[in-house]
C-alpha positions in Angstrom: 0.0 0.0 0.0 1.4 3.4 -0.9 2.1 5.9 1.8 -0.7 8.4 2.3 -0.4 12.2 2.3 0.2 13.7 5.7 -1.8 16.5 7.2 -0.3 19.9 7.9 0.5 20.4 11.6 -2.6 21.4 13.5 -3.5 22.6 17.0 -6.2 20.1 17.8 -5.1 18.6 21.2 -4.4 14.9 21.6 -7.3 13.2 23.4 -7.2 9.5 24.3 -10.4 7.7 25.2 -10.2 4.1 26.3 -13.2 2.1 25.0 -14.9 0.6 28.1 -16.4 -2.3 26.1 -12.9 -3.8 26.2 -12.6 -3.5 29.9 -13.5 -6.1 32.6 -17.2 -5.3 32.6 -17.8 -6.7 36.1 -15.4 -4.0 37.4 -16.4 -1.1 35.3 -15.9 1.7 37.9 -12.4 0.4 39.0 -11.3 -0.2 35.4 -12.5 3.4 34.5 -10.6 4.8 37.5 -7.4 2.9 36.5 -7.3 4.3 32.9 -8.1 7.9 34.1 -5.3 7.7 36.6 -3.1 6.4 33.8 -3.7 9.6 31.8 -6.9 8.9 29.8 -8.8 12.1 28.8 -12.2 10.5 28.6 -14.1 7.3 28.8 -15.7 6.0 25.5 -19.0 4.3 26.0 -20.4 2.4 23.0 -24.2 2.4 23.3 -25.6 -0.2 20.9 -29.3 -1.0 20.5 -29.3 -4.4 18.6 -31.0 -2.6 15.6 -28.6 -0.1 14.1 -25.8 -2.6 14.9 -26.2 -6.3 15.7 -24.8 -6.1 19.2 -26.5 -4.9 22.4 -24.5 -3.2 25.1 -25.6 -0.6 27.8 -27.6 2.6 28.1 -28.1 5.6 30.3 -28.3 3.7 33.6 -24.7 2.5 33.2 -23.6 6.1 32.2 -25.4 7.4 35.4 -23.7 4.8 37.6 -20.3 5.7 36.2 -21.0 9.4 36.7 -21.9 8.8 40.3 -18.5 7.1 40.9 -16.5 9.5 38.7 -17.9 13.0 39.1 -15.1 14.7 37.0 -14.7 12.1 34.2 -15.5 13.2 30.6 -18.1 10.6 29.4 -18.0 10.2 25.6 -21.2 8.4 24.5 -21.1 6.9 21.0 -24.7 6.2 20.0 -24.8 3.2 17.6 -28.6 3.3 17.6 -31.6 3.9 15.5 -33.6 7.0 16.4 -30.7 8.6 18.3 -32.8 11.7 19.5 -34.9 9.5 21.8 -31.9 8.9 24.1 -30.7 12.5 24.4 -32.8 13.5 27.4 -31.9 10.3 29.4 -28.2 10.7 28.5 -28.2 14.3 29.7 -29.8 13.3 33.0 -27.2 10.5 33.3 -24.3 12.9 33.0 -23.0 12.4 29.5 -20.6 15.1 28.2 -20.4 14.3 24.5 -23.1 12.5 22.5 -22.0 11.2 19.0 -24.7 9.9 16.7 -24.4 8.2 13.3 -25.1 10.0 10.1 -26.6 6.8 8.8 -29.2 6.7 11.7 -30.7 10.1 10.8 -33.3 8.7 8.4 -34.7 6.5 11.2 -35.2 9.6 13.5 -38.2 11.8 13.9 -35.9 14.8 13.9 -33.7 16.1 11.1 -29.9 16.0 11.5 -30.0 19.7 12.6 -32.8 18.9 15.0 -30.8 16.1 16.6 -27.7 18.4 17.0 -29.9 21.2 18.5 -31.5 18.7 21.0 -28.1 17.6 22.2 -26.7 21.2 22.5 -29.9 22.4 24.3 -29.0 19.9 27.1 -25.5 21.4 27.4 -23.7 18.4 25.8 -21.1 18.4 23.0 -22.1 17.0 19.7 -20.4 14.3 17.6 -21.3 13.0 14.1 -20.0 9.6 13.0 -19.8 7.8 9.7 -19.4 4.0 9.1 -16.7 2.7 6.8 -19.1 2.4 3.8 -20.3 6.1 4.0 -18.2 8.5 1.9 -16.8 11.6 3.5 -18.8 13.7 1.0 -22.0 12.7 2.9 -20.6 14.1 6.1 -19.0 17.2 4.6 -22.1 19.5 4.5 -22.8 18.9 8.2 -19.3 18.9 9.5 -19.5 22.5 10.7 -22.3 21.6 13.1 -20.3 19.2 15.2 -17.7 19.5 17.9 -16.3 16.0 17.0 -16.2 14.2 13.7 -15.9 10.4 14.2 -14.5 8.3 11.4 -15.1 4.6 12.1 -12.0 2.6 11.3 -13.9 -0.7 11.7 -17.5 -1.8 11.0 -19.3 -0.7 14.1 -20.9 -3.3 16.4 -18.1 -5.5 17.8 -14.7 -4.9 19.4 -11.4 -6.4 18.5 -11.6 -5.9 14.7 -8.6 -5.0 12.5 -7.9 -1.4 11.8 -9.0 -0.2 8.3 -6.3 2.1 7.0 -8.3 2.8 3.9 -10.6 5.0 6.0 -7.7 7.5 6.6 -8.3 9.5 3.4 -11.6 10.6 5.0 -9.7 11.8 8.1 -7.2 13.7 5.9 -10.0 15.3 3.9 -11.8 16.5 7.1 -8.6 17.7 8.7 -7.7 19.8 5.6 -11.2 21.2 5.5 -11.5 21.8 9.3 -8.1 22.4 10.8 -9.5 23.2 14.3 -12.1 20.5 14.7 -11.7 17.4 16.9 -11.4 14.3 14.6 -11.9 11.0 16.3 -11.0 7.5 15.0 -12.5 4.4 16.6 -11.7 0.8 15.7 -8.5 -1.2 15.8 -6.3 1.6 17.1 -3.2 0.7 19.0 0.4 1.9 19.3 1.1 -0.1 16.1 -1.7 1.6 14.0 -1.9 5.1 15.5 0.9 6.7 13.6 -1.0 6.4 10.3 -4.2 7.9 11.9 -2.2 10.7 13.5 -0.5 11.5 10.2 -3.9 11.8 8.5 -5.0 14.3 11.2 -6.9 12.4 13.8 -6.4 13.8 17.3 -9.0 11.9 19.4 -8.0 8.3 19.6 -10.4 5.6 20.9 -8.6 2.4 21.8 -10.1 -0.6 23.6 -8.1 -3.9 23.6 -4.8 -2.0 23.2 -5.4 -0.2 26.6 -7.1 -2.9 28.6 -4.4 -5.6 28.6 -4.3 -7.9 31.6 -1.1 -7.3 33.6 -0.1 -4.2 31.6 0.1 -0.7 32.9 -2.5 1.3 30.8 -0.3 4.4 31.1 2.1 2.8 28.5 -0.3 2.5 25.5 -2.1 5.8 26.5 1.2 7.7 26.4 2.2 6.0 23.1 -1.1 7.0 21.5 -0.8 10.6 22.8 2.8 11.0 21.6 1.8 9.9 18.1 -0.7 12.7 17.8 1.7 15.2 19.3 4.5 14.1 16.9 2.6 13.5 13.6 -0.4 15.8 14.1 0.8 18.7 16.2 4.4 18.6 14.7 6.1 18.6 18.1 9.8 17.7 18.4 10.7 14.6 20.4 11.8 16.6 23.5 8.3 18.4 23.5 6.3 15.2 23.7 4.5 13.8 26.7 7.0 11.8 28.7 7.0 8.0 28.4 5.9 6.3 31.7 9.0 5.0 33.5 11.3 7.4 31.6 12.0 5.2 28.5 11.9 6.4 24.9 9.2 5.6 22.3 
């Protein structure tokens, strides 16, 4: 595969969000605390309804329970659901900070895309819009200015542990060139091995599940590696300006 073009240096801050679906689900609060102490910026909660995607996960009650345990955590709720607007009020009550809905789910909703965005904003939450691998970036382009976060899925949504789809990165590069300031999130198959390509394309918000939640491994190590990739390849920082490696080694 030929090397892809690289984005110009941008100022969008590196933001690492461990995906809780990959954690030990019986110990959700302690797993969340562990990654936040290890330097995570947010917690990524995949809310799936068994309709929009074939899997079923959790909903507002779990978000509310986490909020109670973690009053200061940034809770990033990724709605992989049909009729996304019906969950906005409950997620706001539960304490969500960012609600990302799928462009492909808009036709199932009673509200227009703008209506969904307005409903989320009216509740004081940030807005994300996501596209699946099969959706061209041109479909997102006219609405990109409405969102705080643009999420480019780098796997088919619905299940964890899939391989990273590098052929999604031209979407990221297109969005970064068009919107130098916006937060661009990538989700699916991200790890210290795959993050460099995503960072070079312009992604600054990195969602990672199985790479962060490894039994017996300090999550600070992959979290720092993901952050350093964005700082190096996205923000154009020199090695001595990067976030230090845990334990003082080099990366």
